[in-house]
N, C-alpha and C positions, 0 to 999 in steps of 0.2 A: 071460600069465596075470595078472601083477600089475596091468597096465593095465585088463584086463577086470574084475578084482575091484574095483579102485578106482572104475571107472565104475559098477558095480552098487551099490557102497556109497554113492556120491554120489547115485544115483537113489533109493535107499531112504531116505537121509537127507532128500533134498528132498521125497519123497512124504510122509514122516512129519511133517517140519517141526518148528518150535519149538512146544512145548506152549502157551506163552503167546500166540503168534501165533494158533494154532488156537483157543484160548479166546476171543480177541478177535473172530475171524471168526465163531465160533459165536454170540457175544453180539450182534454186529452183525446177523446174520441173524434172530435172535429179535426184536430191536427193529424190524427192517424188517417182519416179519410183524405185529407189534403195531401198527405205524403203519398198515398197510393195513386192519387191523381197526377202528381208530379212524376212518379215512376212510369205511368202510362204515357205522359207527354214525352218522356225521354225515349221510350220504346218507339213511339210513332215518329218522332222527329230525328232521333239519333240512330235507330237500327233499321227501320223499314227503308229509308232512302238508300241504304248501302246494298240492297238486294237487287239483282243477283251479284254475288261477290266476283271480282276480277282481280285477284291479288297480284297478277303479273303485269297489269296495266299501270304505268306511272301516274296517269291522270286519275285513275280510280284510287290509287294510294293517297294522292293529295286530297281527293274528295273524302276519303275515309278519315284522315286525320282532322280535316277542317270540320267535318260533321260532328265527330265525337267531341272535339274541343269546344265547338259552339254550343253544344247541348249538354255539356257536363254539369252545368249549374243546376239543371233539373234534378239529376241524380244526387248531387251533393245536398241540395235543399230537402229532398225527400229523405235522405239519411238523417239529417239534422232534425227534421220534423218528427221522424220516428223516435229518435232519442227523447225529444221533448214530450211526445205523447206518452212514452214509457215513464217519464219522470212525473207527469201530471197524474197518471193512473197506475200506480205501482201494484194495485190489486189484480190487474189483468195479467194472468200468467201467460196466456198465449202471446200477448203483446211483448212481454219481457223476453220470452224465448225467441220471438221473431227479431227483436232488437239485438240480441246477442248473436244470432246467426248472420244478420246483416252487417254487424260489426266485423265479423270474420271475413265476409265477402268484400268489405271495404279495403282490406289489405290487398286483395287481388286487383281491385279497381285502382288503387294507388300505383301498383306496379304496372298495370296496363296503361295508365296515362303517362307514366315515365317512358314506357316503351314506344310511345308515339313520336318521341324525339328522333330516334334513328329511322323510323319509317318515313317521317316527314323529310329528313335530310336525304335519304336514298331516293324517295319519290321525286323531290325537286331536282336533284342532280340528274336522275335518269330522264326526266321530262325535258330538261334543257339540252342534254348531250345527245339524246337519241332522236332529236328533231321533232318531238311532240309540240314544243312551243313554236318551232319554225313552221310546222304544219298549220298551226292556228294563225300564224302571221300571214300565210299565203291565202287564207280563207277569203279576204275581201276581193282579191283578184279573181279567184274562182267564182265568187258570187257575181261579180260584174260580167264575167263571160257567160254564165248561165242566163242572166237577164238579157244580154245581147242576143243570145240564141233564141230566147223567147220572143223578143221583138222582131227578129228577122223571120221567124217561122210563122208569124201571125199574118193572116190574110184579111182580117177585118177587125173592127173595134171590139166585137164580142170575143173573137179569138184572143186578142191581146189581153183583155181583162181576165179571161179564163186562165191564160198562161201565167199572168202575174199573180193571180190568186193561188194557183198551184205551187208557185215558188214562195208563197207567203210574203210577197212584196207589197209595198204601200199601194193603195188603190189610186186610180187616176182622179184628178180633180175635175170639177165641172168645166173649168176653163180649158183643160187639156182635151176633154171629150168634145168640146165645141169646135176644135180645130179639124181641118181635113185629115184623113187618116195618113196620107203620105207625109204631110208636114209634121204630124205627131210622131211618126216613126223616126224621121230625120232628127227631130229635136231630142228624142230619147237616146238615139245613138250618139249624138254629140255630147250629151250629158254623161253617158256611160264612158265615152272615150276620155273625157276630162277626169273622171273619177279614177279610171284605170291608170292614167298617166301619173296622177298624184300618188296612188298606192305603190306604183313601181319606182317612183323617184325617192320615196322615203320609206324603204323597208326597214332600215336600221332604227328609225325612230319607233316603229311599231314593235320591233324586237326589244328595244330598250325599255319601252313602257311595260311590256309584258314581263320582262326580267325584273323590273322594279316591283311590279305587282306580286311576282313570285317570292321575292325577298320579303316583302311586307307580310304576306300570308304565312311564310315560314317563321318569321319572328313572332307573329301573333300566336301561331299554334304552339311554338316552343314555350312562350311565357304562360299561356293557359295550361299547357300540360304540366309544367312544373308547379304552378299554383294549385291545380286540382289534385295532383299527386300528393303534395304536401298536406292539403286539407283532408283528403281521404285517409292519409296515414295518421293524422292527428285524431280524427274521429274514431278510427279503429282501435286506438290505444285505450286501455283501462286506466283507472285512477292510479294504480301502483306504477304502471309504465310511465305515466305522465310525471309522477314525482321523481322517478329515476331519470327521466329525460331532463327535467328542470335542474336536478342536482348535477348531472353531467354538463349541462350548459353553463351553470355557475362556475364549476371547476375549470372548464375550458376558458371562460371569460377571465377568471382570476389568473390563470397561467399566461394568457395572452397580454393582459394589461398590467401585470405585476402587482395585483392586489389593490389597484387604485379604487375600484368599486367596493372592494371589501372594507377598506379603511373608511370610505364615506358611509357605508352601511353601519359600521360599528360606532362611528362618531355620532350618527343620527340616532342610533338606539340609545347611546349613552345620554344624549341630550334629552330624549324622551323620558328615560328613567329618572334623570335628575329633576326634570320639570314635574314629573308625576309624584316625586317624593315630597315636593313642597306642598301639595294640596292638603294632606292631612294636618300639617302644622298650621297652615293658614286658616283652615276651617276650625 
């Protein structure tokens, strides 16, 4: 009877477990679910908008690099969260295997983010030299011509509203609708002529603004690509690789700065050793 009661007590205690361990397991599972949600967000925001692929289009290349660089944080946080979940719940073997497999994929992700640099440079150069940006700069003039044709082909107020709606132009105000139709068409034509004259007089300013926007987006994508590539490479490393990397960094630092940091580290350790040797005597 005593043996059976002891076995039942041991089973009940093992089933309940330590409350701290159960809290850690529960937290690890919650982080695991959050990591999967972040991966889903990366797929929806970073992969689906790139379909269908057009690799020969310079504008699609710029869209490709900007989309991946803008949503790379979701994938990075998902990978970090997966490692945290594996640390909180080391007894979950499938989670440990998944963590190791994702660590291997992180190396390819690091290489992929670094490869965004030449893609961004080639796309920006191609978009500017082949006239893609100039074609965008001519869009306001073409838009004005379309609106003028819509106004001239309208025979009534209803036709004018339908034509403007088909071109996704702003709707007419109530004050404009109250005017006679002939006066309204003349007013719209005058406004379109003024807008066309301004667009034709300052094409260089439009090109300059778009070139500056292209430079800004290129710098942003390059910085994000380097940052995410470095972060994914750091996450993909094991503990032994990290120790080797720190050792190589210390040796490179000592070679570059002539042992300046090494002397400071040795002197600080000596001071700590001398100060710590006094404590037993004082006590």
